[in-house]
C-alpha positions as CSV (number, residue, x, y, z in Angstrom):
1,M,-31.4,23.2,10.5
2,D,-28.6,25.8,11.3
3,I,-24.8,25.6,10.3
4,G,-23.8,23.6,13.6
5,T,-26.0,20.7,12.9
6,I,-24.8,20.5,9.5
7,R,-21.2,20.6,10.7
8,G,-21.9,18.0,13.4
9,I,-23.6,15.6,10.7
10,G,-20.4,16.1,8.4
11,T,-18.0,15.6,11.3
12,A,-20.0,12.3,12.2
13,V,-20.0,11.2,8.5
14,V,-16.3,11.7,8.2
15,F,-15.6,10.0,11.7
16,V,-17.5,6.9,10.4
17,A,-15.6,7.0,7.2
18,F,-12.3,7.2,8.8
19,I,-13.0,4.2,11.3
20,G,-14.3,2.1,8.2
21,L,-10.9,2.9,6.4
22,L,-9.0,1.7,9.6
23,L,-10.9,-1.5,9.8
24,W,-10.4,-2.1,6.2
25,A,-6.6,-1.3,6.3
26,F,-5.8,-3.3,9.4
27,S,-8.1,-6.5,8.6
28,K,-6.2,-9.6,8.7
29,R,-7.9,-10.7,5.4
30,R,-5.9,-7.8,3.6
31,K,-2.4,-8.4,5.2
32,S,-1.2,-10.6,2.5
33,E,-2.5,-8.3,-0.3
34,F,-0.5,-5.3,1.3
35,E,2.6,-7.4,2.0
36,D,2.5,-8.3,-1.8
37,A,2.1,-4.6,-2.8
38,A,4.9,-3.7,-0.3
39,N,7.3,-5.7,-2.2
40,L,6.3,-4.7,-5.7
41,P,9.3,-2.2,-5.9
42,F,11.7,-4.9,-5.5
43,A,10.2,-7.3,-7.9
44,D,12.2,-6.5,-10.8
45,D,15.8,-6.2,-9.0
46,P,18.0,-8.9,-9.8
47,K,19.3,-11.1,-6.9
48,P,22.9,-10.0,-5.9
49,G,24.8,-12.8,-7.6
50,E,22.6,-12.6,-10.9
51,R,23.7,-9.1,-11.4
52,D,27.3,-10.0,-11.7
53,E,26.6,-12.7,-14.1
54,Q,24.3,-10.6,-16.4
55,S,27.1,-7.9,-16.6
56,S,29.9,-10.3,-17.6
57,R,27.5,-12.0,-20.1
58,S,26.9,-8.5,-21.7
59,N,30.7,-7.6,-21.7
60,N,31.8,-10.9,-23.1
61,Q,29.2,-10.6,-26.2
C-alpha cells in the first residue's frame, strides 16, 4: 500500500463523516432541539417591562 492509497482512503473516510454530520445537523428531527439551543442565551433576560419593575422595586427597598 503506497501513500496515495492511504491518502485516498483517509479522504473517503473524512468525506463520509462530513456527509453524516450534514445529515445529522439538517435533519428535521433535530430542528426543535437546535431552536431551543439557539434561544438559550436569551433565557435569563427579563422582558422589557419586567426590567423597569425590578429596578424600581430595588430602589424603593
